[in-house]
N, C-alpha and C positions, 0 to 999 in steps of 0.2 A: 405524510408520504409513507407508502407501504415499505416495510423492512425488506431490503434486498435479499434475495436467496442466492447463496454462494454454492458453487459446485467444486468440491476439493479436487476431483479428478481432472476437470477442465483447467483449473488454476495450475495444476502441477504439470501440464503438458509441456511447458517451457521452463521447467524448474531450474535448470542450469543457468539460463539467461536471467531469470528473475532473482536467483540467489546472488548473482554477481554484485549487485548494488548493496545488498545486506552485508556481504562479506567485506566489501570496500569500506562500508561504514564501521564495522567492528574493528577493522585494522587501525582506525584512528582513535580508539579509546585510549585514555592515559595509561602508560606503562605501569604506573604505581597503583592503579585501581585494583583493590581486592574486595570485591562486593560480597556482602553477606545476604542482602535482600535484592533480588533481581526480578523485574517485571518485564514481560514481553507483551506490550499492548497491541491488539490486533494480531495475535500470534498466528492466525491461520492454521495450517496443518501442523505447526509446532516444531519445524526443523531447527529454527534459530534458537528457540528456548532450549531445545535438546542440546544444541551445540554449546550454549552458555553453561548448561549443567555439566557437560564433559570438561569444559575449561575450568569451572569453579565447582568441583564436586561437593565442597562443604557448604555451599550457598543454598538458601531457600529460593528456588526458582518458581515463578508463577507465570502462567500464560492466560491472557484474557482475550476472548473474542465474542462477538455478538451473534455468530453463526453456530447453530446447533451442529450442522454438518462438519464445519471446520473443527470444532472442539471434539467431536466424536473421532475424527481422524487423528487429532493430536493425542488423545488418550490412548489410541491404538499404538502410537509411535513410542511413547515413553510414560511409564506408570509412576516414576519417581518425581514427577513435576506436578505442581498444584494447578490443574487446569480449571478455569472458571469461565462460565458463560455469563457475559455481561457487556455493558456498553462503557466506552471511555467517558462519555458525557457525565456519568454519575459515579465514576470509579474513584475510590479513595482507599489507599492501602492502610491496613491496621498498624503496620510498622513502616516508618519512613524507608524509602527505597535507596539503595546505593547505586543502582543502575536501572534506568528506564529505557528500554528499546522500543521505538515506535517506527517500524519499517513499513513503508508504503501503506499508511493508514490515516495519517492526520489530514490528508487532503480531502477525505470524506466528511470532515467535521467543520462546522462553521465557527466564526468568531475567534480567530487565532490570537487576537489581542487579549482575550480572557483565558483561552485554553492554555497557551504556553506558560503564563505565570502560575496557573493552577498545577500544571505538571511539575514545574520547578519547585513549587511549594510542597509537593509530595516527596521530594528528595531529602535525604539526610545531608548535613553539612559535608561538603566534599563529594557528594553524589553527582552522577552524570546523567544527563538526558542526551540520547543519541537518536536522531530521527532522519528519515529519508522520505521524500515525497516526489512523485512524478510531476514534472512541469507539463501542464495540460492545455494551456490556452493557445499556444502557437503551433504545436506539432500538426503535420498534415493529416495524420490519421484521425485526430479529433475534429478537424475541420470537415473531413469527409463524413464522419458519423453525424455531425450536426446538420450538414446539408441533407443527407438522406433521411434523417429522423424527421425533418421538417417538411418532407414531401411525401405524397402517397397516402393511402387510406389509413395508415398507422399513426399519422401525425397527431390526431386528436388524443389517442391513447398515450402518446409520449409527451404531451404538452407539459406535464408537471415534472418531468425528469430535468434536474438542474443542469445547466450547461457546464461543460468542462471549463474550469477557471483556476488560476493560480491565486491562492488566498492573499499572500503578502510578498513584498520584495525582500531580497536578502538583507538590505539595509534596515528594513522594518524589523525583521526577525532579530538582527543584532541589537537594535535599540531596546527591544522588549526584553531580551535575555540579559542585557548588560546591567539591568537594575538589581539582579540577584546573583548573577553568574560571573565567573572569570574564565579565562582561557577559552574563549568562544571561537569556534572554528566553523565557518560556513563556506561551502563551495558548491559548484554545480558542474555537471559533466553530461555529455551526450554519448550514450552507448550506441554503437552501430550493430544491431543484432542481425546476424545472417541466418534467416529462418528457412526451414525446409518443409516440404509437404504441400498438400492442397489447401488453399485458402489460409495461408499461415498467419497473415495479419488479422484476419477475421477471428481465427481461433485464438490468437494471442488476446485480442480484445474481449472475447467471450469469457476469458478467465478472470477478468477484473473490470476493465473500463466499461464494458457493456452490461454489467450485472444489473444496474437500475433499469435499463431499457428492457432487458429480458424479463425482469420481474414485472414490469408494467404490462407486458404482453402475455403473461402466463395464462390469463383467462381467455385469450383469443389465439389459439394455436395457429390458425390459418394466417392471421395477420403477422404473427411472429415469423412464420416461414417466409412470407412475402417480404417482410422487412429484411431478414437475413439474406435472402436471395438478392435483393437490390443492393444491399450493402456489400455483399461479396463481389458483385460486378464492379461497383464503384471503387472498392479497395484494390481489386486486381488491376484496374486501369491506373490507379495512383501509385501502386507499388508493383511494377511488373517483375516477372522472373528474370534474373540477370543471366548472361551467357554461361555463368558458372553453375546455373541451376538453383542458386540461392535467391531469396527475396530479402532485400535489405530494409530494415526498419530502424531509422534513427529515433532514439528515445531519450529525451533529456530528463535529468533528475536533480533535485536540490537536496543537499545534505547539511545537517547541523549537529555539532557536538558541543555541549556547554556543561561546565562544572559549577555546581552551586558553591558559593563562598562558605 
């Protein structure tokens, strides 16, 4: 599959709403954690790695992302952080990590039964893995995307885009982590985002969830425009503007915080 192309400016259009989950995740870190080696995997434009550097100025903070554009934006944000272009699939730190943050990234990766133990294995004793993933199988917006993607002249070009799916259940994640971790905290919540502007749900999805679709249609700009036009109509029907002028997007997410023994 072609590597997805990420657009930092599009991703940042709803930065306050996207940041909410990351900040809620960071609030659940153990109070006594004093990390010296911090990794932000899938760091995107770098704001969370920069926040962790401000909180722990003596720590070595590293940010990893597979997107050249995202890493370039992160380097513009903060020079004192070790920004690295690379994939989580083959990442291995030179020094065991005291904190691994994986915010809204692990759902893009397969085989979590192997992935989670590998990430925990990269932690120092007492180190913490903190991850957050959108739940993608049930939400209406992903149902609409799947329906529109499977219809029309763009369907053939999108045939290899994997469907939105939830890798594992909360119970499965607990069992996997319990072999090497203690103080495991797993929870889920649904944020009700009140969005503004034209095509707000489409623009939200263009920042992340639609990235594989847009990448698959890069070579056929006419098909891309037709697909986005049809998707805009379908999402506007599914998520009408409320009397308040806002468009409401329910968005469920799964969180986990686990400390290695």
